[in-house]
N, C-alpha and C positions, 0 to 999 in steps of 0.2 A: 504494500500500500504506500502511495506517495505521502510525503511529509505533510503537505497542505491538508490532506484528507483527515489527518490526525487532530487537526485543530477543532476546538469546540464549535458547536453550531452557531452560537451567538456571534463568534468572531467571523465565521464564514459568511453569515448573513450580512454583516457590516460590509464585507468586501463586495458581495453581490449587489448591494444597493447602489454601488457606483456605476453599474453597467446598465445599458439598455436591456429591456426585458427579453428581447429576442436573443441576446447573447447569454443572458442568465439561463434561459430555457435550454440552451445548447449544452450547458454543464450537466444536464440530467443523464447524458450518455457516458459520463466519465467513469462511474462505478455505481454500485448499488447504494452506497452511502449518499450519493448526490441525486439519486433518482427523483426524490420528492422534496428535496431541500428548497428548490426554487419556489415552491408553492407557499413558503413561509416568508419570503422576502417582503418587508413592509413597504417598500417603495417600488413603484412600477413606472417604467418609461417606455412610451410607444412613440418612436421618432421615425418619420417618413423621410429617409435619406436616399432611397433608391428611386429616382425619378422614372425609371422604366418598369417598375413593379406594377403588377395588376392590383388595383384597389381592393377587389373582393378578397384577395389572398391575405392582405394585411388586416382587413376588417374581420375576417374569419379567425385569424390568429388572435386578435384582441378579444373577440367573443370567448373563445375557448380558454385562453389563459386567465381571463378574469373569472370565469365560472369555476375553474379548477383551483383558483387561489384560495388558500385556507388560513392565512395569517389572521390572528384575532382582531387586529386593528390595521387598517390601511393608512399608513402615515402620509403617503404622498402618491399622487397620480399625475403624470405629466404626459400630455398629448402634444405633438408637434407635427402637423400635417400640411403638406402643400397640395395634395391631391383632393379632389372633390369628395366631400363627406355629406351624408344624409342626416337630417335631424333625428330620425328614428334610431339610427345606429348609435350616434353620440349619446342620445337620451338613454338608451339601454345601458351603456357603459357607466354613465354618471349615476344612474339609479342604483346599480350594483355597488358602486363605490360608496355612495351615501349610506347604504345599508350596512357597510363594513366600518362605519365610524370614521369616514374620511377626514383628515386633518389639513391636507394641503392639496389644492387642485390648480394645475397650471395648464390652461387650454390655449394653445397657440395655433390658430388656423390662418394659413397664409394663401389660400386659393384666391387669386386676384379677380376671377370672373364671377364666381359663385356668390350668392347672397350670404350674409352673415348667418352663422349657426344659431339656432334657438335651443337653449338648454332646458331640461325638464324643471318643472316647478319645485320638485323635491329638493333641488340644489339650494334654493333660496330660503329654505327652512331647515337647513342642515346645522344642527346645534353643536357639531364637533369641529367645524371648519375654523382654522386659525389663519390660514393663508389662502387667498383666492386671486389668481391671475388669469385674466381673460383677454384674448385678442381676436378681433373680428367676430364678435358675438352680438346678437340682437336681444335686447331686453324689452322690446316693444310689447310682448305678450305676458310679461311677468305680472302676476297678480299680487298686489300689495294689500296688507302689509307683509313684509318678509321678516326673517329673524336670523341674525348672525350674532348671537350672544357672545361668542368667543373670538370673533374675527379681529385680528390685530394688523394684518397686512392686506391691502387691496390694490391691485394693479388693473387698470382698465385702459386698453389700447384699441382704438377704432371700434368702440362700442356704440351701438345705436339705441337711443332711448325713445320713449313714446312722446314725451313733452318736457317742458321745463320742470315740472313737479317730480318727475321720475328720479333724477339724481338725488334730489333732496330727500325723497322717501327712502331711497336705498341707503344713503349715508346715515340717516336717522335710525336705521335698524342695526347699526354697528356701534353699540355703546362703549366698547373698549378699543376702538380703532386707533392705531398709533402711526401707521405708515400708509400713505395714499399716493399712488402714481397715476396721473391722468394724461393720456395722449389722445386729444380730441379727433374724432372723425369729421370730415368736412360737411357731412349731411346727417349729423346725429340728432336733429330735431330739437336742439336746445339752444335758445337765444340768450337765456340768463342762467348761467351755471352757478349754483349756490353751494358752497362748502361750509357747512355749519356743524363742526365736530369738536366738542369740548376736549376730547381726549387726544386729538391728533398732535403728533410730535414732529413728523417728517412729511413734507408735501412737495411733490414735483408735478408741474402743470405745463403742458405744451398745447397751445391753442393758437391757430393762425387764421381765424375766421372772424366774421363780424358778429361777435357776441359779447356778453358782459360776464365778468367773473366777480363774484361776491364771496369774501372770506370772513368767517367768524370762527377763529381757531385760537383761543386764548392760551393754550398749552404748547403752541408750535415753537420748536427750537431750530429746525433746519428746513429751508425751503428753496426751491428753484422754480422760477416762473419765466417762460418765454411766451409772450402773448401779443398778438396783433389785433385783438378785439377792440371795440370802440370804447370800452370802459372797464376799469379795474378798481374795485372797492375793497380795501383791506382794513378791518378793524384793528385797533391797537394790539400789538403782539408783545406783551410784557416779558415773555420768556425767550424771545428770539435770540439765537446765538449767531447763526450764519445764514446769509441770504444772497441769492443771485437773482436779480430782477431785471428783465428786459421787456419793456412793454410800450405800447402806443396808447396814450390816454390823455385826458385833459384835467385830471385831478391830482397833479404832481404833489401839491402841498399835503394832501391827505395821505398819500402813500409814504412820503417822507416822515410824517408824524407817526404813522403806524410802526415805523422801523426805528424809532428813537432809541430803543434799548439794544439794538443789534451790536454785536462785537466785531463781526467780519462781514463786509458788504461789497458786492460787485453790482453796480447800478448803471443801467443804460435805459433812459427814458426818452422816447421820441414824442414830442407833443408841440402844440402851438403855444405861443406865449414865451415869456422869459422868467427865469427864476435863478436864485443863487443858493447853493448848498449852505452858505454861512447863515442863512436865516433860520436854520433848523438845528436842533440839538443833536442830530445824528452825527455831526462832524466830530464831536468830542469822543465818539466811540470808534472812530476809524483808526 
């Protein structure tokens, strides 16, 4: 027997969590000891890297491996697909994961022609999720209220909403959220994006469209904003440590006042009118 097979299961599982699930499954042929070990790996990664592969083969593999998976808790599930996916397939996989006590979901859908994926409603009431990362997903059909009692990290990249109220409802359902990354889609149906999260500590926002950003995040310590929207309203940030701000707006004085407590600042504001930094207490902290 090889030396690595003599290692305890817990150590072997830690090694296997670093590999894509396809490679993990291949270890089952190494020996009898490895035959069922892959089923206990708490982190699953399904990454579409073969552009010539037939989609149905990959989806069948995901179906079978998820159904055979027996770990008591699914700590992490990562999908990265460039090929066309169906809502029904993705919904089936996510529902299985939610039933296994899913703690982290990273869904990265990069098909440039297809419509954004719709995820099942059960995801939005998953009480075990701590990390949620979504790319090219539609939240238009989500039924509010939703519930993310344990969610601490949320990344939304090219996500489509129903209206202005949808982001506000979503974020209000995350009472312990600490990290928020937003990369706006050009047609996300939101003209006034409000971020009102008392617990938020880190915030990254990229928006290059004609919309308004409103922030009420009193616990925020670190944030980065690149925004070409027509307005940006930031309430005073008493805990702010570091900020990178590049915006086009007309309320320069208000933004500078909100950053009066900042320790490190990179600021680039494009606007009409004239102003001087010396008029604001922010200079003493630079």
